[in-house]
N, C-alpha and C positions, 0 to 999 in steps of 0.2 A: 773167568771161567772159559775154558776152551770149548770148541765145537764138540769135541769128543765127550766132554763132561755134560754138555747140554743134551746131546743125543742120548747118552746113558740115562740121564734124568728123565727124559721124555719116555724112553722105553720102560723104565721102572714105573712111572706114573700110569702108563697104559696097562702094564701087568697088574698093578694094584687095582685099577678100575675093573678089569676082567675078573679078578679074584673076588672083589666086592659084589659084583653081579652074581657070581656063583654062590656066595655066602648069604645073599639077601633073604632067600626063603627061611634059612635057619635063624637068622637075626630076627625076622618077624615072628617065627614060632617061639623063640625064647622070650621076646618082648610080650607077646600075647599070654604066654604062660606065667610070666611075672605079674602081669595085671590080674590074671585069674587067682593067683596065689594071694595077692593083696586083698582082693575082694573076699576070699575065703577067710582070711585073717580078720578083716573088718566084720564080717558076718558073725564070727565067733565072739568078737568083743561086744557086739550088741545082741547076742543070742537071747539073753533074758528078756529083752524088749520085744524081740520077734516072737518068742514063745508065748508071752502074755498079750500079744497082738496090739501093743501100743506103737510098734513100728512094723511096717511092711517093706519088704525089699523085692525088687524085680530087676531084670536085666533086659537090655535092648542092644541091638547091633547097630553100629555106625561104620561108615567108611572114612578112613583117614587117608588123605592124599599127601603123603610125606615127601618132602623135597628130595631126600636121598633114597628112600625105599620104594617110592611109588605108592599106588593105592593098595590098601589092605583093610580087612574087616576086623573090628575089635568090639568088645562089649563095654557098655556103660553099666553103672550100678545106680539104680534109683532107690532112694530111701524116703518113705512117706511116714509122717506122723500126723494123724488127723488130716487137716486141710493143707498142711505144710509139706513141701517136697524139696529134697536136695538131690543132686546128681553128681556122681563121680564120672568125669569125662576125660578119657585119654586125649592128650593133645600132640605129643611128639615123642619119638624114641630118641632122637638126637637133639641135644642142646649143649651149649658151651659148659663144660665142667660137670656134666651129668649124663646119665643114661636113660632118662625118661621123665616125662612130665604128665601128671593127671591133675586136672582142676576139680575142686569140690565147690559147687555153687548152689545157691538156692534158686528155686523156680517159682516166680520170676526172680531174676538175679537181683540181689541187694546191691545198690550202688556203693562202691568204695570198699566193700569187704571182700577180700580175695584170699582164698585158701588154695594152696597147691601142694601136691605130694611130688617129691623129687627123688629120683632113684640115683644113688651115688655109691662109689666104692673108693677106698683110699689108694688102691693100686690095681693094676690089671689082674693080679693073682688073687685079690681079695674078693669075697662074695659081695653081691649087690645088697644094699639096704635102703629102706625108705625113710625119708625125712619129711617134715611138714614145715611149710613156710606160710606165715600169716601176715598179710599186709593190713594194718589197721585202716579203718575208714578215713577218707580224706579229711584234713583239718585236725587230725590228732597227730601226735608225734611220740617217738620213743627215743630215749637218749642213746647215743653211740658210746659204747664203752671203750676205754683206752685212748681217748683223744680229746682234744680241747675244742672240737668243732661244735657248731650249734646243733641242737636236736633236729633230727631228720627222720623221715619214714624210710628206714632201711630194714627190709625183712631179714630175719635170721632163719637159718635152717636148724630146726630142732628135731630130736629123734621122734619118729612116729611110733606111738604106742597107744594102748587103750585110753589112757587119760588124755593124751593130747588130741586123739581123734574125737573123743566124747566132748571135749571142750570146744573144738572147732564145730562139730555138729550142733551143739547147743547154741553157739553164737549165730549160726545160719538159720536155725529153726525159730529163733526168738522173733 
């Protein structure tokens, strides 16, 4: 690579950094809106339990200090059933291969059981969608399909829908 190529690459990197800084407020707004949309969808899925008061929901604000975006405020969603409580807590807008991560955990947190909602899309022009990833408790295993390797804990990303959410919520409330 010549000096000219190196300098052109450095100039492009600086232009990209400046553009990202300009785009950051819109990226945060879009991410916070996506989280709010997910919470509204979840509230709809469990509305019968909210209406008959077997489940209560509330929201709280937290500050995330994102490595790329800096600090910003976002909501959590708390779900209570009797003395049991779970929380949906946004963790990151950027992660490898995805466009957002929200953890679902019991309070206090159950050791070994991990549920995450991951926002993905197949291409830049496709809409975002949410998937659910469940890591079984330590000491259990799930077979890997399509290979002859030994069984391992490898979490799969499954579509997030009413049934998969209720299954995860049930596991955490037990």
